[in-house]
ZAPATI-364021 format. One line per 5 residues: number of its first residue (from 1); their letters; for each residue x, y, z of C-alpha. Coordinates in steps of 0.001 Angstrom, whole numbers, plus 524288, in hexadecimal, padded with zeros to 5 digits. Example, Ala and Ser with C-alpha at 12.3 -4.5 7.8 and 13.67 -1.06 7.14 Angstrom:
2
1> AS> 8300C,7EE6C,81E78  83566,7FBDC,81BE4
END
This chain:
303
1> MTRRI> 80045,80030,7FFED  80524,80D70,7FC86  80940,81600,807CD  802BC,8233F,80853  80499,82F7B,8108E
6> LLVAH> 7FBE6,83BB1,8107A  80339,848A3,80EDF  7FDDB,854E0,814E6  8052C,8619D,81220  8030E,86FD1,80ED7
11> PGRPE> 80979,874FE,802D0  809CC,882D8,807CC  81899,883D2,807F3  82271,87EF0,7FE12  82925,8775D,808C1
16> AVAIA> 81D02,86FA3,80B93  81BDD,86BE6,7FCC8  82A02,86815,7FC42  828E0,85F82,80814  81C78,85961,8035E
21> RHVVH> 822BA,8563C,7F668  82E39,85026,7FD69  8256F,8478E,805B5  81CE8,84355,7FA77  8288D,83F6B,7F1AD
26> SLVGS> 82F7B,83848,7FD27  8234C,83086,800DD  81E75,82D5F,7F342  82C66,829CB,7EEE1  82C2B,81FA5,7F9BD
31> GVQVA> 81EE9,819F1,7F5D0  81663,82175,7FF43  80A7A,82851,7F96A  8077B,83610,7FDA9  7F97A,83AE4,7FDD4
36> LPPAE> 7F44D,84903,7FFC7  7E837,84C9C,806B7  7DE2E,85568,7FF6C  7E32A,86225,8050C  7F103,85F18,800D2
41> QASFA> 7ECA4,85AC6,7F379  7E6CB,86842,7F1A1  7F25A,86F61,7F7F7  7FCBA,8686C,7F007  7F565,86985,7E314
46> GIDIG> 7FEF6,86DBE,7D925  80AAC,86B03,7E1EC  812CF,85F9A,7DEAD  816CF,857E3,7EAF8  817B5,84AE7,7E482
51> PVVAS> 80EED,83F06,7E1F9  8042D,83FB5,7EBB0  7F636,839D7,7EBD0  7E930,83ED1,7F120  7E428,83A01,7FDEE
56> DPDEP> 7D683,8362F,801B6  7CF4F,84338,8030B  7C72E,83E62,80E68  7D1AC,836FA,815A1  7DEC1,83C61,8110E
61> ARGCE> 7E704,832DB,81981  7E014,826BB,8151B  7E9F3,81CD0,810B7  7F5A6,824FF,815B6  7FF53,82029,81FB1
66> LVVVL> 8036C,82E25,823DC  7FF38,83C31,822A1  80B50,844BE,8205B  809B1,85311,822AD  812EA,85D93,81E43
71> GGDGT> 81009,86A80,824CE  80DF5,8715B,83197  8046E,86DD6,83CA3  7F8B1,87310,8349E  7FBB5,869DD,8298F
76> ILRGA> 7FE19,85EC7,832EC  7F0E4,86111,838B8  7EB41,8609B,82B54  7F223,85378,8294E  7EC12,84E84,835E8
81> ECSRG> 7DEEB,8508D,82FD6  7E28C,846BC,82522  7E929,83CD2,82E4A  7DF67,83CA5,8399E  7D74E,830B7,8394F
86> SDAPL> 7E00F,82937,83005  7EB1C,81F83,8329D  7F4C4,8292A,82D1A  7FCE1,83077,83757  800FE,83EC6,834EE
91> LGVNL> 80F2B,842AB,832F3  81264,850D6,83239  81E67,857DB,82CE6  81EFE,865E0,83236  8202E,87064,827BE
96> GHVGF> 81A8C,87AA7,830F3  81F64,8817D,83CFE  81C77,8799E,84979  81726,86D07,843DB  813F2,86602,85105
101> LAEAE> 80C84,85B79,84A1A  81703,858B0,8405C  82001,84D1F,841B1  82B5A,8524F,83962  83091,85F3D,8346A
106> REEVG> 83283,86357,82660  8412B,85F2A,82695  83D14,8516C,82A72  834F4,84EC3,81E9B  83EB7,844E9,81955
111> VTVEH> 83EE3,83D54,82628  8304E,83E0E,826D5  82E9B,837B8,819AE  837E8,82CB1,81E14  82F7B,82A25,82A01
116> ILDRD> 82355,82A08,82154  82954,8205B,817FA  82E51,81787,822EF  82184,818CC,82A6D  82A55,81CAC,835CA
121> YAVEE> 8215A,8245B,83EA5  818CC,8223A,84AD6  80AC8,82679,84BB5  8050E,82DCF,85711  7F74B,831F0,8598E
126> RMTLD> 7F35E,83FED,85D69  7E64E,84278,863C2  7DC99,84B7F,85D3E  7D08E,852F0,8613D  7C2A1,8511A,85C9C
131> VVVHE> 7BA2A,85D21,85C74  7AB69,85F0F,85AA9  7A447,86C26,859E3  7963E,86CE4,85EC3  78CA5,877BE,85C12
136> DGRPT> 77F29,87789,862DD  78286,869B7,86753  784FB,864A2,859CB  79259,86030,8549F  7958D,86923,84938
141> WSSWA> 7A430,866C8,84667  7AEB2,85CE7,84A21  7BD1B,85B9A,84793  7C9C8,8574E,84E14  7D709,85D03,8516B
146> LNEVS> 7E4E9,85811,852F3  7EA41,86459,85953  7DEFC,86C77,85EA9  7D142,870AD,85EA3  7D0B4,87F86,85FE9
151> VEKAA> 7C478,88755,8636E  7C6EA,89587,86031  7C024,8A27C,85FE2  7BBEA,8A717,8524D  7BC94,8B5A0,854EB
156> RGRML> 7C971,8BBB7,85842  7C3EB,8C641,8610F  7BB21,8BD52,86956  7BD1B,8B283,87341  7B6FB,8A500,87211
161> EVSLE> 7AF40,8A0AF,87DC3  7B06D,891C2,87FBE  7AE9F,887C2,88A1C  7B6D5,87B45,88BEE  7B0F2,86E48,89024
166> VDDRP> 7B952,8630E,89409  7B346,8555C,895CB  7A55A,85AC2,89581  7A7FA,8648A,89FEE  7A9DE,87392,89E4F
171> LSTWG> 7B75C,87874,8A193  7B85B,88703,89DF9  7B353,891E5,895AA  7BC5C,89B4A,88EFE  7BCC3,8A776,88685
176> CDGVV> 7C815,8A478,87DD7  7CE05,8A465,87040  7CB7F,895D3,86FEE  7CEDE,88860,874EA  7D8A4,87EDF,86F96
181> VSTPT> 7D66A,87034,871F0  7E2B1,86902,86E3E  7E87F,85B40,86D67  7F67B,85905,87247  7FA8E,859FA,86452
186> GSTAY> 7F4A0,86711,86317  7FA23,86C15,86FE1  805AB,871C7,8689D  7FD54,878E6,85EFB  7F248,882DC,86127
191> AFSAG> 7F00F,87E4B,86F69  7FE4E,88186,87291  7FD05,88F35,86C99  7F0DC,89146,87539  7F8E4,88E1B,88181
196> GPVIW> 7F6E2,87F75,882EF  80101,8758A,8871F  80871,86C33,87ED7  8037F,85E54,88055  80C16,852CF,87C36
201> PDVEA> 805A6,84B60,870ED  8052A,83EA6,87854  7FCBD,844E7,882D3  7EDD2,8424F,880CB  7E70B,84ED8,8846C
206> ILVVP> 7DEB6,859F7,87F7D  7E31D,8681D,88173  7DA2C,87388,88353  7DFAE,88159,881D7  7D768,88D76,88359
211> NSAHA> 7DC35,89806,87A57  7DCE8,8A5D3,8806E  7D24A,8A280,88A23  7CCEC,8AD70,89300  7CBA9,8A4FD,89F38
216> LFARP> 7D337,8A193,8ABB3  7D273,892CC,8A89D  7D756,8921B,89AB4  7E318,8894A,89B93  7E5ED,87E3B,891E0
221> LVVGP> 7DFA1,8716B,895C1  7E47B,8636F,892FA  7D992,85938,8939C  7D993,84ACA,89177  7D7FB,8451B,883BB
226> SSSLA> 7CAD4,83EFE,886CF  7C513,84BFF,88BDD  7BA7C,85276,883DB  7BB0E,86111,881D0  7B12F,86AC5,87D04
231> IEVIP> 7B1EF,87951,879DD  7A5A8,88102,87944  7A481,88E9C,872DF  79C48,895E7,87C9E  78F2B,89938,8763A
236> QTEDH> 7901C,8A74F,87A9C  79D70,8A9A0,87441  79D57,8B4EE,86B07  7A3D5,8AE5F,85FB1  7A5F8,8A10A,859EC
241> GVLWC> 7B27B,89943,85A9C  7B98E,89003,8517B  7BF0F,88295,8538D  7CB6B,87DBE,84CBC  7D0A1,87019,84C2D
246> DGRRQ> 7DF69,87044,849CB  7DDFF,87D75,843EC  7D884,876AF,83771  7C9FA,873B3,839A2  7C0F9,87E00,83F1A
251> VDLPP> 7B2AF,880AF,8427C  7ABA8,88CA7,847F3  7A672,88BF5,855DB  79A02,8939B,85851  79678,89786,86633
256> GARID> 791A3,88B75,86D75  79A33,88220,865DC  79F99,876BE,86D25  7AC1D,86FAC,86961  7AE8E,861DE,86E7D
261> ISRGE> 7BCA1,85D4E,86E64  7C1E7,84FFE,8719F  7CD15,84726,86EAF  7CCD2,84347,8604E  7C901,83589,85CB2
266> VPVRL> 7D2F8,83538,8514C  7E0E4,838BA,85462  7EB14,83DF4,84A9D  7F681,83468,84820  8040E,83A98,846BE
271> ARFNA> 80FE7,833CC,840AE  81C34,835C7,8489D  82A2E,83200,8455C  83114,83BF4,84E41  83375,835E7,85B98
276> SPFTD> 8370C,8428A,86238  82E82,845CB,86E4F  82445,85043,86E2D  82CF6,858E1,876A8  836A9,85A05,86BE3
281> RLVAK> 82BCD,85DA5,86242  8272C,86810,86B60  834B5,86DE7,86CEF  8371F,86DF7,85E47  829E6,87339,85A34
286> FHLST> 82958,87E2E,86494  837F9,880DA,8642E  838DD,87F1C,87286  845CB,881DA,879B7  84BE2,8762D,88088
291> EGWRG> 8585E,87D3D,883D1  85E77,878D2,89081  85821,86B73,89040  861E6,860AE,89435  8586E,85503,894F0
296> RSRDT> 85C04,846D2,895CB  862B1,83E74,88BCF  85925,8353D,88569  863F8,82ACA,884C0  86908,82AED,892B1
301> GHP> 85E56,83194,89A61  868A9,83A80,8A010  86ACB,8497E,89DB6
END
C-alpha cells in the first residue's frame, strides 16, 4: 500500500514555498505520496511545489499516516482541524516566531523528513475542549479547541458582564474584557498573555483566566479535567460578546447566552521525535535566562 502524508502549509512567504517544495520532492522521491487539503490546493494554485495529489475534501487526513504542517502556531492549529479524529498524528515544522506546537524548526527540515521516512517518532495525545453555546435554553452552536475557548467583549469601549459556573454551581460574576478557558497545551498561548500560569502538557487540567476583570476575586483558576464549566453572558449586559475557538472559529454571543465547556471527547495526536523535556522547550521559546545554573550531571548525579 502506498504511503501518504497530508501537507498543510501557507504559501504567503517564498521561504514557505521553498521548504514545501523540498519536503514534497524528498518524500515523493522516496515513494511517499503527498496530498494537499482543499485550502492548500487553492493557495498553491499556480505554484509548482512538485507532484502532489488532492485529499478527500470531507476528511483530508483519510488514508494518511501523518499530517505535516509547515508554518507558525496558526497554521499548526489549522492542521489540527485536519488531523483531529483521524489516525494521523500532527507534526509541525515552525516557520513562525514562537511555534510552541511545532516539533522542529525550519533548519531541521532535512532531519524531519528522515524521521518521517523512517517512521521514527512517538505519538502523544493532547486534551481538547468541547464547547456548546445555548440561547434561550437551545443549543445553537458547537465546536472544539486545542488551545483555548475565549469569550470576549465585542465592543472596545464596553465591559462584558459574565458569570462563571463550575460543576453546576455559581462561582463569581465579573465585568471584564473576557474569559479564557484553556487546555495545558494552550497555557503558553492566549491564557499566558492574559496572566495565566504555564501548565506542563502532561498535567490534565482546565485553566480559567479572567481577562482584565473588575473584581477582587479574579485570579486564574485550575480545575480538574472532569469538571464542567459554564460562562453566562448576563442578560442585562449592554452589548453582546463573541466566542473564539483557537482564534479560528467564532460565534456571536447575545445577552443571556450560555457557553458550556468540558473536556473534549476527541484529543489531538502529536508526533514527537525530540526527546528534550518541556522545560527546555520553555526556555528556548521564551528565551529565558538560565545564567548561573549549575545543576547536576545527568551521567553521575553530581554537580
